[in-house]
N, C-alpha and C positions, 0 to 999 in steps of 0.2 A: 504494498499500499504505501502511494506516494506522501512524504512528509511534507506539510504545510508551511513553506517557507514566506513569512510576514514581510521580512525585509526585501524577497526577492520581488514580491509583488508591488511593494512601494516603489522599487527601482524601476518596475515596469510602468507603473501609473506616471511617476514622474518624467520619464522619456515622453509618456504619450502626451502628458499636460504641457511639455515643453513644444512638442511639435503641433497640438492645437493653439496654443499661443501664438506661435509663429504665423498659423494660419489665419488668426483671428486679426493679427496686425495688418494681415493683406487685404483681408477683406475690408478693415476700416479704411486703409488706403484706397481700396476702389471706392468705397461708399462716400469717403469724402471729395475725390475728384468727381464723382458723379452727382454730388451735391453742388460743386462749385461751376459743373457745366450748366446745370439746371437754372441756377443763377445768371450765368452769362446769356443763356439762352431767353431765359424770361425777359431779361432788359434788352436783349435785342429785338424780341418778339414784341414785346411794348412799341418799340420805336418804329419797328416796320409797320406796326399796325396804326400807327399816326400816320406815317408816310403813306400808307394805302389810303387812308381817308382823305389826307391833303389832295392827294391824286385824283380821286374820285370827283372831290368836290371842284378841281380845276378843271376836269374833264366836263363837269355839268356846266360852268361857266363858258368854257369855250364852245361848248354846243349850242349856248344861247347867242354867244356873241358871232358865230357863225352862221345861225340863222338870221339874225339881225343884218351881215354884211351882205348876205345872199340876196335880202331883200333889198338892201340898198343898191347891189348891182343891177338887180331884175328890174329896178324903177329908172335905173338911169340910162339902161338898155332901151327901156320901154319910151322914154322920152329922148331918143336917140337925137331928135333936132334940137332939142332945148340945152342937151349935156354936150359938152367938150370931149374930144377923144381923150384929152388928160383926166378927166373926172371919171369917164368909164375906165381907163386903163388903172386910176388910181385905187376905184371900189373892187376892180378885179384882184389886184394884188394884195389889197388888205384880205380879201375872201380867201385867196389861196394860203396867204400867210397865217392865219388862223387854223385854215384846214390842216397844212403840215403841223402847224404846233400841237393840234388836237391827236392827229396820227401818232406822232413821236409820244406825247403824255399817255395814250392809251397802250402803246408798246410798253413803256415803262411799267405802267399801271399791271399790267398782264404778268410782266417777270415780278414785280415786287409781291403779286398773289401767288406767285409759284414760290419765291422764297419763304413767305409768310406760312404757307402749307409746309414745306419742308422743315422749318423751325419748329413748327407745331408736331411734326412726327416726331422730330429728334429729341424734344421736350418729353413727349410721352415716353420713350425710348429711355430717356435718361431718369424719369422718376420712377419708372418701373424696375430699373437697374438699383436705385437707391431704396426702393421698398424691398426688394429681394435680398441685396446686401443686408439691410438691417433685420429683417427676419432670421438671416443664416447669423448674424452677431447675437442675437438673442438664444438661439438655440447652442451655439457653441459656447457662450458665457454661462448657460444652465450647465451644461457638461462640463465645463470648467470647475465651476463651484461645486458639481457634485464629486468630481474626481480628486479635487483637492480637500476634501473634508477628511476627518480623523476616522479611517476606517477600521482601525482595529479597537477603538472605543464603540464603534456602531456594532463590531462582532463581538464584545463582550455584553454588550446591554440585550442583544436579540439572537437569541441561540436557534430559534425557528427559520429556518432558511427561508421558507415562504413569507412569512412575516417581514423579514429583511427585504426580500424581493418587492413585497407590495410597497412597502414603506418607502422604498426608493422611488419606485413610479410614481405615487402621491407626491412626494416632494418635488421631483422634477416637473411633473405635471402642475403642481400648484405655482411653483417658483415661475415656470415658462408661461402660464396662464396669466399670473401676474405682470409679469416682464410685458408682456403682449398686450395687455390693457392699458399700463402706463404709457407704454410705446405710441398704441394707437390713440390716447388722449392727448398726449403731448404732441404727436403729428397733426392731429385733426386740430388741435387748439395753439398752443404757444408757438410751435414751429410754423405752422401755416402764417399766423400772426406776424412773427419775426421777418419772414421771408416778404411779407405784404409791406411792412416797415421800412425794410432796405430799398422796396422798389419805390415807395412814397417819398422817401428822403432823396431819392436819386432824381424824381421827377422837380422836387421842389428845388434842387441845387441847378436843374438845367433852365427852370421858368424863372428863377427868381429874380434875374436882372431884366428880364421882358414884361412879365405880368406878375406884378407884386401881390394884385389882389386875388391871383388864382393861387400863389405860392402860399398866401394865408390860408386860403381855404383847405388846401393841401394839410397844412400843417395843423388845422383844428381836427382834420379827419385822422392825422397821425396820432395826435394826443389820446382820440377816442379809442383807436385799435390799442394803444398802449395801456390806458386802463383796463379793458377788456381782458387782454394778456395777463396783466396782474391779479384779474379777479379769476381766471381759468388757472393760474399756477397755484395760487392759494388755495382752489377747490380741490386740485389735483392733491397737493401736501395733505391736506385734511382727510382725503379719501384714505391715502395711505396710513395717517397715524394722525388722529385727532391732538394737536399739541395741548388743547384745553384740558385734557386728561391729567396732564402734570402741571399745569397752570393753575386751573381752578377747580379740580376733583371730578370724581364720577359723577355726582348728583347733578349738579349745574351742567355739565356736558350733556347728559343723558338728556336733561329739561332743554338744553338748547337745540340739541340734535332733533327731539321730538317737535318742537315747535316749528323748525324748517321743514322737517317731513310733513306735518299736517298742513302748512301754507302751500308745500309745492305739489302735494297728491290730493289735497280735497278731503282727505279721510280725518275726521276728528279722533285725536286720540287724547285721552286722560292718561295723566302722570301722576302715580301716587306713591308716595314714600313714607314706609313705618317703621318704627323704631328709634333708637336714642340717634343723634347726630353725632355720628362718628365716621371718620375719614378711614377709608380702605387705602392702605399703603403698598398692598402687594401689586406691582405692575402687571403681572401675569393675570391676575384676578381680574383687575379692572378692564384690561382690554378685552377679556373673554366675556364678560358682563356686556361691554359695549358692543361688541360685534354680535352677540345671540340676539342683543335687542334690533341690532342693525339689520340683521339678515331675517328676523321674525317680522319686522315690519315690510321688508322689501317683499317677503312672500304674501303677506296680507295684501300689498298694493297691486301685486302681479297676478294672484290666484283667488284670494277669497270673496271678492266683489263687495266688501263690507264698508258701509259709509262711517263707521266708528270702531274704534278699538281702544283698550286699556292697558297699560304698563305699571306694573306694581314690583317694588323693590321693597323688600322686609328684610332690616338688619336686626340680627339677633346676637348674641353673645358668643356663638359658636359658628355661625354661618349665615349667608347669604341665600334669602329666596328670592327668585325671580319669576314673576308671571307675565306674560302676554296674552292677551285675549282678544277674540274680535267675534262678531255675530255675523260671519259671511257664510257662503255655502257649505263649509265645511268638507269633510270627505270620510270615507268608510276605513277606520284603522285596521281593520279585521284584515283588508286587503293589503295593507302597508308593513313593509319592514324596512328597518332603519339599518341598511349595512352598507357597503363600501360601491354597490350598484347603484344607490341613490344618486339620481342627477338631477336635483331641483335646480341647479345652478348656483353660481356666488357660493357663501359658505355651507349651504346646504345641510339638511337635517342631520346625515352621517357625520358632517366636520364638525356641527353643533356637538353632537353626541359624543364624538372622538376628544375634541378640546375639553369639554367639560369632564369627561373621566379622566382625562391625564391629571386633572386637578382634584382626583377623588371625589368628584361631583355626579350628580344623578340629573337624568334629562328625562321628563314625562310628557307625554301627547295626548290629550284627549279631545275627539272630534267624532263628529256624526253627520252626516248629509243634513243638510238644513238647520243645523245646530251649532255652526260656528266651531271654533277651535280655539284650545287652551295648551300654551306651551309653558311648562314649568321646570326650572332649573334650579337646583339646590347645590350649593357650593359651599364649603367650609373653608373657614380662613386658615391661610398657610402658616 
């Protein structure tokens, strides 16, 4: 039977990590290059779009001028006896000059439109490259984090091989889902806004000397985008970890979150606290309670159809009892099993149960079709 060699395994893992890290740097360079190309293409495309608009406007003006000059020439020819040869020749030369200028402008317009379409295609390809590179970097980063962990400690704690395998898969999936969510929110929010800010700043730089009023309007729009970006960044930070948990404590943070949830969802949520006014100092306990309330309310909003709900937290000398109740449509608990196959999304019933049990707590769910749902979590002080 082969002897298990932990040092050999660590050596193999270190070599693998080094190779993956080099690949990650290469992917990062590709992504940065594609981002720079995107910014350049966006700037060129905006300038070209303005140029096409000017050409189209000029063509329209030349068509009107050509029509008038032809009418003038026709009138001069009609009144041949009254018009001199010089007048007729001047009218003809004017009409011909406008016709040539119109033809040249239309040709330039055609080539500009071809260039614009080509830039739009190249920009779409560059954006796709950035998106694929970011996804690959997230996946590589997750693998790096997992491989860089203390595998010997994990091996000591988890003797059951199947459980170790399942935990590893859950850790990787949770990290990947969270990173993808955060990356998506940053990409769709602040990153897009910052890109827009750069373009707006470039526009201001170009027009400030020629159209000060237009530049002022662009600067006002720039300030609005920056304010909205700041709000987006704060929202993303709060979703990752409510800083108010450390600043003002669990109960005020819950009250603040519940008020915000009620305002945004239209579901009236009553919050009640029972027991002495004592602060919970254990970080794992406070964040678990907050996440359970967060996911329970999200499930009510998504699935229950309830118009009202109640959150009650009771602090005793030995434990915290959290109850979340709604009067929604409910479900049949007889056909429900809370296990690793639970796929309600987000924190999920299984993840609630798993995290609560890690703190030696209990999770109980009571529900019935048409009778609403009650989620009760009992958590001892650590």
